[in-house]
N, CA, C and O atoms as a MOPAC input file, in Angstrom:
PM7 MOZYME 1SCF
protein

 N      0.63000 1    -0.92900 1    -0.05600 1
 C      0.28600 1     0.01600 1    -0.04300 1
 C      0.73200 1     1.08600 1     0.17600 1
 O      0.17100 1     2.10100 1    -0.23500 1
 N      1.99600 1     1.11400 1     0.96900 1
 C      3.05800 1     2.41200 1     0.96000 1
 C      3.70400 1     2.59400 1    -0.34500 1
 O      4.03300 1     3.75100 1    -0.60900 1
 N      3.98000 1     1.57500 1    -1.31800 1
 C      4.59000 1     1.46100 1    -2.34000 1
 C      3.52100 1     2.30200 1    -3.46500 1
 O      3.96300 1     3.24800 1    -4.11600 1
 N      2.38500 1     1.93900 1    -3.57800 1
 C      1.23600 1     2.36200 1    -4.50400 1
 C      1.22100 1     4.02600 1    -4.09400 1
 O      1.31000 1     4.91400 1    -4.94200 1
 N      1.10700 1     4.23900 1    -2.80000 1
 C      1.09300 1     5.64000 1    -2.45700 1
 C      2.44600 1     6.48000 1    -2.89200 1
 O      2.37400 1     7.51100 1    -3.56000 1
 N      3.41400 1     6.03600 1    -2.53100 1
 C      4.76800 1     6.49600 1    -3.22900 1
 C      4.89400 1     6.92400 1    -4.56800 1
 O      5.33300 1     8.01300 1    -4.93900 1
 N      4.36900 1     5.74300 1    -5.46100 1
 C      4.42700 1     6.00500 1    -6.71700 1
 C      3.39000 1     7.16600 1    -7.37900 1
 O      3.73100 1     7.91200 1    -8.29700 1
 N      2.05600 1     7.17600 1    -6.73800 1
 C      1.10100 1     8.11600 1    -6.92500 1
 C      1.64800 1     9.37000 1    -6.46500 1
 O      1.60100 1    10.33100 1    -7.23300 1
 N      2.14900 1     9.49400 1    -5.34400 1
 C      2.71000 1    10.86500 1    -5.10600 1
 C      3.52000 1    11.34600 1    -6.09400 1
 O      3.18400 1    12.43200 1    -6.56700 1
 N      4.80600 1    10.65800 1    -6.66700 1
 C      5.63900 1    10.79700 1    -7.54700 1
 C      5.40200 1    11.15000 1    -8.89100 1
 O      6.13400 1    11.68900 1    -9.72100 1
 N      4.04100 1    10.67300 1    -8.96000 1
 C      3.47600 1    11.02000 1   -10.09700 1
 C      2.59200 1    12.38100 1   -10.56200 1
 O      2.17100 1    12.74300 1   -11.66100 1
 N      2.50300 1    12.99400 1    -9.13500 1
 C      1.46500 1    14.24700 1    -9.34700 1
 C      2.27900 1    15.41700 1    -9.94700 1
 O      1.56200 1    16.30900 1   -10.40000 1
 N      3.56100 1    15.61200 1   -10.05100 1
 C      3.94300 1    16.59300 1   -10.92100 1
 C      3.50600 1    16.66800 1   -12.61300 1
 O      3.22100 1    17.68300 1   -13.24800 1
 N      3.55600 1    15.28100 1   -13.09300 1
 C      3.51400 1    14.92900 1   -14.30200 1
 C      1.79100 1    15.05500 1   -14.72800 1
 O      1.38500 1    15.64300 1   -15.73100 1
 N      1.05800 1    14.46500 1   -13.87200 1
 C     -0.23000 1    14.86700 1   -13.47200 1
 C     -0.87900 1    16.23100 1   -13.78300 1
 O     -1.79200 1    16.47200 1   -14.57300 1
 N     -0.13400 1    17.13900 1   -12.90700 1
 C     -0.33700 1    18.69200 1   -12.83800 1
 C     -0.06100 1    19.00900 1   -14.19600 1
 O     -0.96700 1    19.45500 1   -14.90000 1
 N      1.31200 1    18.79600 1   -14.73700 1
 C      1.38100 1    19.46600 1   -16.10900 1
 C      0.85100 1    19.07800 1   -17.06000 1
 O      0.82200 1    19.78700 1   -18.06500 1
 N      0.22200 1    17.73100 1   -17.03300 1
 C     -0.64300 1    17.06400 1   -18.01700 1
 C     -1.86100 1    18.17900 1   -18.25700 1
 O     -2.19100 1    18.66900 1   -19.33800 1
 N     -2.50000 1    18.47000 1   -16.79500 1
 C     -3.70900 1    19.35100 1   -17.11400 1
 C     -3.48400 1    20.53100 1   -17.36100 1
 O     -4.47900 1    21.18000 1   -17.68500 1
 N     -2.25200 1    21.21500 1   -17.31800 1
 C     -2.23000 1    22.68800 1   -17.92200 1
 C     -1.40500 1    22.64700 1   -19.20500 1
 O     -1.24800 1    23.75600 1   -19.71500 1
 N     -0.82100 1    21.58100 1   -19.86600 1
 C     -0.38800 1    21.75500 1   -21.20600 1
 C     -0.87100 1    20.71900 1   -22.08300 1
 O     -0.32600 1    20.53200 1   -23.17100 1
 N     -1.79800 1    20.07100 1   -21.71600 1
 C     -2.32500 1    19.24100 1   -22.86800 1
 C     -3.36200 1    20.03800 1   -23.74500 1
 O     -3.74300 1    20.99000 1   -23.06300 1
 N     -3.88100 1    20.04100 1   -24.78800 1
 C     -4.73300 1    20.71700 1   -25.61300 1
 C     -4.10000 1    20.98200 1   -26.99800 1
 O     -2.97300 1    20.67200 1   -27.38700 1
 N     -5.12400 1    21.65100 1   -27.67300 1
 C     -4.75400 1    22.29900 1   -28.99700 1
 C     -4.62700 1    23.68900 1   -29.23500 1
 O     -5.58200 1    24.44900 1   -29.07400 1
 N     -3.22400 1    24.16900 1   -29.70500 1
 C     -2.40600 1    25.13000 1   -29.76800 1
 C     -2.64300 1    25.53100 1   -31.09300 1
 O     -2.92900 1    24.77500 1   -32.02200 1
 N     -2.47100 1    27.14300 1   -31.16000 1
 C     -2.46300 1    27.93100 1   -32.56500 1
 C     -1.78400 1    28.83400 1   -32.00600 1
 O     -1.51500 1    28.94000 1   -30.80900 1
 N     -1.35700 1    29.81900 1   -33.27800 1
 C     -0.54800 1    31.14500 1   -32.80500 1
 C     -0.96400 1    32.16200 1   -33.87100 1
 O     -1.68100 1    31.78600 1   -34.79800 1
 N     -0.48900 1    33.62100 1   -33.77200 1
 C     -0.81500 1    34.28400 1   -34.54000 1
 C     -0.47400 1    34.44200 1   -35.94900 1
 O     -0.68000 1    35.49300 1   -36.55500 1
 N      0.11800 1    33.26100 1   -36.54600 1
 C      0.49500 1    33.35300 1   -37.84900 1
 C     -0.08800 1    32.27700 1   -38.61000 1
 O      0.57300 1    31.75500 1   -39.50800 1
 N     -1.27900 1    31.88300 1   -38.33900 1
 C     -2.05600 1    30.79600 1   -39.15200 1
 C     -3.06800 1    31.35700 1   -39.77000 1
 O     -3.63600 1    32.35300 1   -39.32100 1
 N     -3.41100 1    30.74100 1   -40.91900 1
 C     -3.96200 1    31.36700 1   -42.11700 1
 C     -5.59600 1    31.56900 1   -41.40600 1
 O     -6.26000 1    32.47100 1   -41.91700 1
 N     -5.96400 1    31.12500 1   -40.76700 1
 C     -7.45600 1    31.07500 1   -39.70700 1
 C     -7.12700 1    31.29100 1   -38.57000 1
 O     -6.06700 1    30.83500 1   -38.14100 1
 N     -7.97700 1    32.06100 1   -37.78300 1
 C     -7.96100 1    32.25300 1   -36.62400 1
 C     -8.43600 1    31.23200 1   -35.69600 1
 O     -9.58900 1    30.82000 1   -35.57500 1
 N     -7.19000 1    30.81300 1   -34.93300 1
 C     -7.32700 1    29.80000 1   -33.86700 1
 C     -7.25000 1    28.12500 1   -35.04100 1
 O     -7.98400 1    27.14300 1   -34.92700 1
 N     -6.45900 1    28.26900 1   -35.76100 1
 C     -6.30500 1    27.28300 1   -36.63300 1
 C     -5.42800 1    26.37700 1   -35.93100 1
 O     -4.39700 1    26.79900 1   -35.40800 1
 N     -5.76100 1    25.16100 1   -35.88100 1
 C     -4.83000 1    23.88700 1   -34.87200 1
 C     -3.47200 1    23.92300 1   -35.52100 1
 O     -3.41400 1    23.62400 1   -36.71400 1
 N     -2.36400 1    24.25800 1   -34.87200 1
 C     -1.00100 1    23.42600 1   -35.25100 1
 C     -0.19700 1    22.45600 1   -34.69800 1
 O      0.70600 1    21.77300 1   -35.18200 1
 N     -0.96500 1    22.55100 1   -32.95900 1
 C     -0.22900 1    21.25800 1   -32.11700 1
 C     -1.18400 1    20.87900 1   -31.36800 1
 O     -1.90000 1    21.64700 1   -30.72500 1
 N     -1.28000 1    19.57300 1   -31.39100 1
 C     -2.11800 1    18.98500 1   -30.20400 1
 C     -1.42000 1    18.41500 1   -29.31700 1
 O     -0.38000 1    17.99300 1   -29.82100 1
 N     -1.50900 1    18.17100 1   -28.07900 1
 C     -1.07200 1    17.50900 1   -26.88300 1
 C     -1.74000 1    16.62600 1   -26.34900 1
 O     -2.82400 1    16.93100 1   -25.85100 1
 N     -1.36300 1    15.55400 1   -26.31700 1
 C     -2.28800 1    14.39800 1   -25.52500 1
 C     -1.43300 1    13.73000 1   -24.41300 1
 O     -0.44000 1    13.09500 1   -24.77000 1
 N     -1.71700 1    13.81600 1   -23.19200 1
 C     -0.99700 1    13.02200 1   -21.88900 1
 C     -1.46500 1    11.38300 1   -22.09700 1
 O     -2.60900 1    11.10400 1   -22.45800 1
 N     -0.49400 1    10.40600 1   -21.83700 1
 C     -1.00600 1     9.30900 1   -21.58300 1
 C     -0.13600 1     8.49100 1   -20.68600 1
 O      0.90800 1     8.15400 1   -21.24300 1
 N     -0.25300 1     8.12600 1   -19.60300 1
 C      0.98200 1     7.36300 1   -18.82400 1
 C      2.01000 1     7.85300 1   -18.47600 1
 O      3.10500 1     7.29500 1   -18.39400 1
 N      1.67500 1     9.19900 1   -18.18500 1
 C      2.87600 1    10.20700 1   -17.78700 1
 C      3.86200 1    10.73700 1   -18.79400 1
 O      4.88700 1    11.40900 1   -18.67600 1
 N      3.16500 1    10.17200 1   -19.91900 1
 C      4.18500 1    11.01900 1   -21.29000 1
 C      3.21900 1    11.69100 1   -22.13700 1
 O      2.01900 1    11.44800 1   -22.00900 1
 N      3.64400 1    12.50000 1   -22.97400 1
 C      2.61300 1    13.30500 1   -23.85500 1
 C      3.03400 1    13.04000 1   -25.13000 1
 O      4.23000 1    12.88300 1   -25.37600 1
 N      1.76700 1    12.94000 1   -26.37500 1
 C      1.91600 1    12.81100 1   -27.58500 1
 C      1.65900 1    14.17800 1   -28.33400 1
 O      0.62600 1    14.83400 1   -28.20000 1
 N      2.38700 1    14.41600 1   -28.88500 1
 C      2.35900 1    15.55800 1   -29.99900 1
 C      2.21700 1    15.50700 1   -31.18800 1
 O      3.06900 1    14.95600 1   -31.88500 1
 N      1.09300 1    16.07400 1   -31.72200 1
 C      0.47900 1    15.84700 1   -33.35100 1
 C      0.68800 1    17.23000 1   -33.86300 1
 O      0.16400 1    18.20600 1   -33.32700 1
 N      1.41000 1    17.29400 1   -34.83900 1
 C      1.56800 1    18.60300 1   -35.84100 1
 C      1.08400 1    18.40700 1   -36.84100 1
 O      1.37000 1    17.61700 1   -37.74100 1
 N     -0.34700 1    19.74900 1   -36.64100 1
 C     -1.23900 1    19.41200 1   -37.68500 1
 C     -0.67100 1    19.83700 1   -39.10400 1
 O      0.39200 1    20.45700 1   -39.06600 1
 N     -1.11100 1    19.64400 1   -40.09000 1
 C     -0.20500 1    20.05600 1   -41.57300 1
 C      0.56700 1    18.90500 1   -42.16700 1
 O      0.67600 1    18.48300 1   -43.31800 1
 N      1.08300 1    18.52200 1   -40.96200 1
 C      2.26300 1    17.18500 1   -41.35600 1
 C      1.61400 1    16.12500 1   -40.64100 1
 O      1.92800 1    15.03400 1   -41.11500 1
 N      0.74300 1    16.04300 1   -39.57500 1
 C     -0.07600 1    14.75100 1   -39.30000 1
 C      1.18900 1    13.78400 1   -38.73300 1
 O      1.16700 1    12.55400 1   -38.75200 1
 N      2.49200 1    14.76600 1   -38.13600 1
 C      3.39700 1    14.06900 1   -37.79700 1
 C      3.30200 1    13.91500 1   -36.08200 1
 O      2.94900 1    14.90000 1   -35.43400 1
 N      3.60600 1    12.74900 1   -35.45200 1
 C      3.59600 1    12.79200 1   -34.10600 1
 C      4.62800 1    12.33400 1   -33.55500 1
 O      5.09400 1    11.32100 1   -34.07800 1
 N      5.34800 1    12.90700 1   -32.31400 1
 C      6.20800 1    12.47700 1   -31.56700 1
 C      5.76200 1    12.39400 1   -29.99600 1
 O      4.63700 1    12.65900 1   -29.57200 1
 N      6.88300 1    11.97100 1   -29.22900 1
 C      6.55400 1    12.21200 1   -27.72800 1
 C      7.21900 1    13.28700 1   -27.08800 1
 O      8.17800 1    13.89500 1   -27.56400 1
 N      6.57500 1    13.54500 1   -25.77700 1
 C      7.27600 1    14.60700 1   -25.25200 1
 C      7.07200 1    14.24700 1   -23.74500 1
 O      6.08200 1    13.68300 1   -23.28000 1
 N      8.20500 1    14.68100 1   -23.04200 1
 C      8.31200 1    14.21300 1   -21.70400 1
 C      8.23200 1    15.56300 1   -20.80800 1
 O      8.43800 1    16.65000 1   -21.34800 1
 N      7.92900 1    15.47000 1   -19.43300 1
 C      7.94700 1    16.48200 1   -18.48200 1
 C      9.19000 1    16.92100 1   -18.39200 1
 O     10.04100 1    16.08800 1   -18.08200 1
 N      9.54600 1    18.11500 1   -18.60000 1
 C     11.05800 1    18.36100 1   -18.36700 1
 C     11.17800 1    18.70800 1   -16.82700 1
 O     10.21700 1    19.16800 1   -16.21100 1
 N     12.55300 1    18.43700 1   -16.16600 1
 C     12.86100 1    18.37500 1   -14.49200 1
 C     13.08200 1    19.82500 1   -14.40100 1
 O     13.17800 1    20.55100 1   -15.39100 1
 N     13.17000 1    20.27500 1   -13.03100 1
 C     13.36900 1    21.65600 1   -12.90500 1
 C     14.94900 1    22.04800 1   -13.43000 1
 O     15.26000 1    23.16500 1   -13.84200 1
 N     15.87800 1    20.88200 1   -13.32400 1
 C     17.06200 1    21.04400 1   -13.80800 1
 C     17.06600 1    21.40500 1   -15.31600 1
 O     17.74500 1    22.32900 1   -15.76400 1
 N     16.31700 1    20.66800 1   -16.01800 1
 C     16.08500 1    20.92600 1   -17.74300 1
 C     15.76800 1    22.07500 1   -17.88200 1
 O     16.32100 1    22.76500 1   -18.73700 1
 N     14.76200 1    22.58300 1   -17.04300 1
 C     13.87800 1    23.95000 1   -17.32900 1
 C     14.94900 1    25.13700 1   -17.15700 1
 O     15.08100 1    26.10400 1   -17.90700 1
 N     15.74200 1    24.81800 1   -15.90100 1
 C     16.76900 1    25.87900 1   -15.74000 1
 C     17.93100 1    25.94000 1   -16.36200 1
 O     18.61300 1    26.96500 1   -16.39300 1
 N     18.32500 1    24.58700 1   -17.03800 1
 C     19.09600 1    24.84100 1   -18.06700 1
 C     18.53500 1    25.27200 1   -19.18300 1
 O     19.41200 1    25.78300 1   -19.87800 1
 N     17.36800 1    25.32000 1   -19.75700 1
 C     16.98300 1    26.06800 1   -21.04500 1
 C     16.81300 1    27.47900 1   -20.65500 1
 O     16.85800 1    28.28000 1   -21.58900 1
 N     16.63300 1    27.93800 1   -19.50200 1
 C     16.34300 1    29.27100 1   -19.03700 1
 C     17.88400 1    30.11900 1   -19.22500 1
 O     17.98100 1    31.32300 1   -19.46200 1
 N     18.98900 1    29.18700 1   -19.05800 1
 C     20.12600 1    29.61100 1   -19.11700 1
 C     20.77100 1    29.91000 1   -20.52500 1
 O     21.56200 1    30.82200 1   -20.76500 1
 N     20.28000 1    28.96100 1   -21.42200 1
 C     20.39800 1    28.80800 1   -22.66000 1
 C     19.61400 1    30.31200 1   -23.36900 1
 O     20.13200 1    30.91000 1   -24.31300 1
 N     18.66200 1    30.63400 1   -22.89300 1
 C     17.95000 1    31.62800 1   -23.37400 1
 C     18.41700 1    33.16000 1   -22.90400 1
 O     18.05000 1    34.23100 1   -23.38700 1
 N     19.37800 1    32.91100 1   -21.76800 1
 C     19.85300 1    34.06100 1   -21.37300 1
 C     18.78600 1    34.89300 1   -20.33900 1
 O     18.83300 1    36.10800 1   -20.14200 1
 N     17.79200 1    33.92700 1   -19.71300 1
 C     16.82600 1    34.66200 1   -18.68900 1
 C     17.62200 1    34.21300 1   -17.31100 1
 O     18.51700 1    33.37200 1   -17.22900 1
 N     17.01200 1    35.05400 1   -16.19000 1
 C     17.37300 1    34.75400 1   -14.90000 1
 C     16.96800 1    33.43500 1   -14.54300 1
 O     16.02600 1    32.92700 1   -15.15000 1
 N     17.56600 1    32.80300 1   -13.62300 1
 C     17.24100 1    31.61700 1   -12.91900 1
 C     16.05700 1    31.68500 1   -12.21500 1
 O     15.30000 1    30.71500 1   -12.24500 1
 N     15.80700 1    32.55500 1   -11.66400 1
 C     14.67800 1    33.05600 1   -10.39900 1
 C     13.26500 1    33.10200 1   -11.35400 1
 O     12.18500 1    32.78500 1   -10.85500 1
 N     13.35400 1    33.42200 1   -12.42200 1
 C     12.21600 1    33.37600 1   -13.42300 1
 C     11.67600 1    31.55400 1   -13.81900 1
 O     10.56100 1    31.26900 1   -14.25600 1
 N     12.48300 1    30.82200 1   -13.60600 1
 C     12.01900 1    29.48400 1   -14.14200 1
 C     11.22800 1    28.78700 1   -12.77500 1
 O     11.05500 1    27.57400 1   -12.88600 1
 N     10.87900 1    29.22500 1   -11.88400 1
 C     10.20100 1    29.09900 1   -10.74300 1
 C      8.62000 1    28.98600 1   -10.96900 1
 O      7.94700 1    30.00900 1   -11.09800 1
 N      8.21500 1    28.08200 1   -10.99900 1
 C      6.81700 1    27.67500 1   -11.23700 1
 C      6.62900 1    27.71300 1   -12.50800 1
 O      5.61000 1    28.33800 1   -12.80500 1
 N      7.35200 1    27.18800 1   -13.59600 1
 C      7.47100 1    27.31000 1   -14.93900 1
 C      7.22000 1    25.67600 1   -15.12500 1
 O      7.79400 1    24.88500 1   -14.37600 1
 N      6.24400 1    25.18900 1   -16.26700 1
 C      5.82000 1    23.78800 1   -16.48200 1
 C      6.17900 1    24.05600 1   -17.99700 1
 O      5.86000 1    25.05100 1   -18.64700 1
 N      6.99300 1    22.83500 1   -18.47700 1
 C      7.59400 1    22.65400 1   -19.65000 1
 C      7.79100 1    21.17300 1   -19.76500 1
 O      8.45900 1    20.40500 1   -19.07200 1
 N      6.95500 1    20.94300 1   -20.93500 1
 C      7.44000 1    19.49100 1   -21.50700 1
 C      8.11400 1    19.53900 1   -23.01900 1
 O      8.06900 1    20.54100 1   -23.73300 1
 N      8.68300 1    18.41500 1   -23.35200 1
 C      9.61300 1    18.94300 1   -24.60800 1
 C     10.30800 1    17.46400 1   -25.24200 1
 O     10.11700 1    16.31100 1   -24.85500 1
 N     10.97600 1    17.85400 1   -26.09700 1
 C     12.01400 1    16.54500 1   -26.70800 1
 C     12.58800 1    17.23700 1   -27.47400 1
 O     12.32000 1    18.43300 1   -27.35200 1
 N     13.52100 1    16.89200 1   -28.49100 1
 C     14.96500 1    17.26500 1   -29.01100 1
 C     14.69300 1    18.14100 1   -29.72700 1
 O     15.53300 1    19.03500 1   -29.83400 1
 N     13.59600 1    18.23300 1   -30.39800 1
 C     13.09300 1    19.38400 1   -31.32500 1
 C     12.04400 1    20.31800 1   -30.98800 1
 O     11.72900 1    21.20600 1   -31.78000 1
 N     11.43500 1    20.16500 1   -29.77100 1
 C     10.31200 1    21.04200 1   -29.52300 1
 C     10.33100 1    21.22100 1   -27.65400 1
 O     10.54500 1    20.36000 1   -26.80000 1
 N     10.03100 1    22.61400 1   -27.51300 1
 C      9.51100 1    22.85800 1   -26.18300 1
 C      8.13500 1    23.64800 1   -25.88000 1
 O      7.78000 1    24.69500 1   -26.42000 1
 N      7.50500 1    22.98000 1   -24.98700 1
 C      6.17400 1    23.91700 1   -24.75600 1
 C      6.04700 1    24.29800 1   -23.35400 1
 O      6.00400 1    23.44500 1   -22.46900 1
 N      5.99300 1    25.40100 1   -23.14900 1
 C      5.89600 1    25.79900 1   -21.26400 1
 C      4.60500 1    26.79300 1   -21.37800 1
 O      4.10100 1    27.54900 1   -22.20800 1
 N      4.34700 1    26.28300 1   -19.88800 1
 C      3.59300 1    27.36900 1   -19.46900 1
 C      4.16900 1    28.44900 1   -18.40000 1
 O      4.78000 1    27.95400 1   -17.45300 1
 N      4.06900 1    29.62700 1   -18.43100 1
 C      4.70800 1    30.44900 1   -17.38700 1
 C      3.75300 1    31.38200 1   -16.65800 1
 O      3.11900 1    32.26100 1   -17.24100 1
 N      3.69700 1    31.19100 1   -15.60500 1
 C      2.84400 1    32.08200 1   -14.70200 1
 C      2.79500 1    33.57600 1   -15.42200 1
 O      3.65100 1    33.84000 1   -16.26700 1
 N      1.81900 1    34.51000 1   -15.08600 1
 C      2.09300 1    35.78900 1   -15.53700 1
 C      3.11500 1    36.59500 1   -14.68100 1
 O      4.07900 1    37.21700 1   -15.12900 1
 N      2.85400 1    36.51500 1   -13.75300 1
 C      4.08600 1    37.20100 1   -12.43200 1
 C      5.48400 1    37.03300 1   -13.17000 1
 O      6.29800 1    37.91300 1   -13.45100 1
 N      5.54900 1    35.56800 1   -13.42800 1
 C      6.92500 1    35.16300 1   -13.80100 1
 C      7.55400 1    35.64300 1   -15.29000 1
 O      8.70400 1    35.89700 1   -15.64800 1
 N      6.11900 1    35.65000 1   -16.05900 1
 C      6.46400 1    36.07300 1   -17.22700 1
 C      6.79200 1    37.67700 1   -17.61300 1
 O      7.37000 1    38.07800 1   -18.62400 1
 N      6.23600 1    38.49200 1   -16.47700 1
 C      6.52100 1    39.78900 1   -16.32900 1
 C      7.70600 1    40.14600 1   -16.04700 1
 O      8.05300 1    41.31500 1   -16.22000 1
 N      8.63400 1    39.11100 1   -15.50800 1
 C      9.95500 1    39.61200 1   -15.36100 1
 C     11.12400 1    39.08100 1   -16.51800 1
 O     12.33500 1    39.02300 1   -16.30400 1
 N     10.52900 1    38.76700 1   -17.60700 1
 C     11.15000 1    38.28400 1   -18.75100 1
 C     10.72300 1    39.26000 1   -19.87700 1
 O      9.53600 1    39.36700 1   -20.18600 1
 N     11.80300 1    40.04300 1   -20.55100 1
 C     11.53200 1    40.85500 1   -21.34100 1
 C     11.04300 1    40.56300 1   -22.67400 1
 O     10.46000 1    41.43500 1   -23.31900 1
 N     11.30500 1    39.00800 1   -23.28500 1
 C     10.86200 1    38.37800 1   -24.22900 1
 C      9.62500 1    37.93900 1   -24.27900 1
 O      8.89900 1    37.73200 1   -25.25100 1
 N      9.40100 1    37.78400 1   -22.86800 1
 C      7.58800 1    36.99400 1   -22.70600 1
 C      6.64900 1    38.36100 1   -22.33200 1
 O      5.50100 1    38.54300 1   -22.73700 1
 N      7.30400 1    39.13100 1   -21.59600 1
 C      6.28500 1    40.27500 1   -21.05500 1
 C      5.29800 1    40.71200 1   -21.92300 1
 O      4.20800 1    40.79100 1   -21.35500 1
 N      5.27800 1    41.09900 1   -23.36600 1
 C      4.20600 1    41.53700 1   -23.86600 1
 C      3.27900 1    40.60200 1   -24.19800 1
 O      2.14300 1    41.01700 1   -24.42600 1
 N      3.51600 1    39.33000 1   -24.28600 1
 C      2.75600 1    38.19500 1   -24.79800 1
 C      1.37300 1    37.97900 1   -23.77600 1
 O      1.43200 1    37.86400 1   -22.55100 1
 N      0.37700 1    37.96100 1   -24.43900 1
 C     -1.00800 1    37.89300 1   -23.87600 1
 C     -1.23300 1    36.63800 1   -23.30400 1
 O     -1.88000 1    36.60000 1   -22.25800 1
 N     -0.79500 1    35.55200 1   -23.82700 1
 C     -0.92400 1    34.16100 1   -23.43000 1
 C      0.24900 1    33.98100 1   -22.08700 1
 O      1.06600 1    34.81700 1   -21.70300 1
 N      0.06800 1    32.97800 1   -21.70200 1
 C      0.97100 1    31.84200 1   -20.88200 1
 C      1.63200 1    30.97200 1   -21.38100 1
 O      2.24900 1    30.18400 1   -20.66400 1
 N      1.66600 1    30.90200 1   -22.66300 1
 C      2.07300 1    29.64100 1   -23.14300 1
 C      3.11500 1    30.15400 1   -24.34300 1
 O      2.87000 1    31.13000 1   -25.05200 1
 N      4.40500 1    29.27600 1   -24.46100 1
 C      4.83400 1    29.59400 1   -25.44600 1
 C      5.54700 1    28.27300 1   -26.16400 1
 O      5.62200 1    27.30900 1   -25.40200 1
 N      6.07200 1    28.06800 1   -27.46900 1
 C      6.88900 1    27.02600 1   -27.90300 1
 C      8.02700 1    27.36800 1   -28.55300 1
 O      8.11300 1    28.20800 1   -29.45000 1
 N      9.08800 1    26.57300 1   -27.99800 1
 C     10.46300 1    26.87000 1   -28.97500 1
 C     10.75600 1    25.69400 1   -29.40400 1
 O     10.53500 1    24.61400 1   -28.85500 1
 N     11.47200 1    26.00200 1   -30.81300 1
 C     12.20500 1    24.81300 1   -31.43000 1
 C     13.68900 1    25.56600 1   -31.74600 1
 O     13.89300 1    26.73700 1   -31.42800 1
 N     14.37900 1    24.98100 1   -32.21100 1
 C     15.82600 1    25.19500 1   -32.85500 1
 C     15.77500 1    26.04200 1   -33.93900 1
 O     16.40500 1    27.09400 1   -34.04000 1
 N     14.79500 1    25.43200 1   -34.98600 1
 C     14.76800 1    26.33300 1   -36.18300 1
 C     13.86700 1    27.53100 1   -36.02900 1
 O     14.24400 1    28.59800 1   -36.51600 1
 N     12.65100 1    27.45500 1   -35.36600 1
 C     12.08100 1    28.44600 1   -35.56100 1
 C     11.87200 1    29.80600 1   -34.48600 1
 O     11.28400 1    30.87600 1   -34.64800 1
 N     12.68300 1    29.20000 1   -33.25100 1
 C     13.05200 1    30.00100 1   -32.07200 1
 C     11.60300 1    29.98800 1   -31.35500 1
 O     10.74300 1    29.11200 1   -31.44600 1
 N     11.56400 1    31.15400 1   -30.64200 1
 C     10.68500 1    31.28400 1   -29.47100 1
 C      9.15900 1    31.84400 1   -30.11800 1
 O      9.03400 1    32.83600 1   -30.83600 1
 N      8.26100 1    31.10000 1   -29.74500 1
 C      6.87400 1    31.95400 1   -30.05000 1
 C      5.72800 1    31.73800 1   -29.18100 1
 O      5.45100 1    30.64100 1   -28.69700 1
 N      4.97700 1    32.95700 1   -28.96800 1
 C      4.02200 1    33.06300 1   -28.11100 1
 C      2.74000 1    31.84500 1   -28.77200 1
 O      2.36400 1    31.94300 1   -29.94000 1
 N      2.40100 1    31.16900 1   -28.19100 1
 C      1.30800 1    30.22400 1   -28.77900 1
 C      0.05700 1    30.41800 1   -27.60500 1
 O      0.27000 1    30.87500 1   -26.48200 1
 N     -1.26500 1    29.98000 1   -28.09700 1
 C     -2.34000 1    30.01400 1   -27.35500 1
 C     -2.87600 1    28.64800 1   -27.56500 1
 O     -2.58400 1    27.84800 1   -28.45300 1
 N     -3.98100 1    28.48900 1   -26.26900 1
 C     -4.93200 1    27.42100 1   -26.61900 1
 C     -5.76900 1    27.62500 1   -27.39200 1
 O     -6.49300 1    28.57700 1   -27.10200 1
 N     -6.09200 1    26.86600 1   -28.72400 1
 C     -7.25300 1    27.42600 1   -29.86200 1
 C     -8.69700 1    27.37400 1   -28.63500 1
 O     -8.67700 1    26.96100 1   -27.47500 1
 N     -9.82200 1    27.94100 1   -29.40400 1
 C    -10.89800 1    27.84400 1   -29.06700 1
 C    -11.43600 1    26.47100 1   -29.71400 1
 O    -10.91100 1    25.97600 1   -30.71200 1
 N    -12.26500 1    26.04600 1   -29.21000 1
 C    -13.15800 1    24.56400 1   -29.58400 1
 C    -14.24300 1    25.00300 1   -30.46900 1
 O    -15.05200 1    24.18500 1   -30.90700 1

């Protein structure tokens, strides 16, 4: 019983992250407003990313606090602004939710209306938003 409770407790951060980062995302550069660009679904503490238009799928994992801090360092952002941030990603894509209070401390994100962003090595940093259904 204790072992099951411990496993459930350790899975809580992934479950919380799943609730805030799963969904259908768009950005301001689509042909139609709220046109789906990505869908993120959670299953068994992992995530499936579907890239619309390409119909490609890949796996995403919850980034650890140290991975988030490492990403923040690469972006040149102060480590203090990594607190409370939730990110999932893989070798090519990172999706993050940044609380408004934290976002206001980062000049690159301060003007964003959404608390979400996407980063990839080719396209760089882009504000994204959950698409209306």
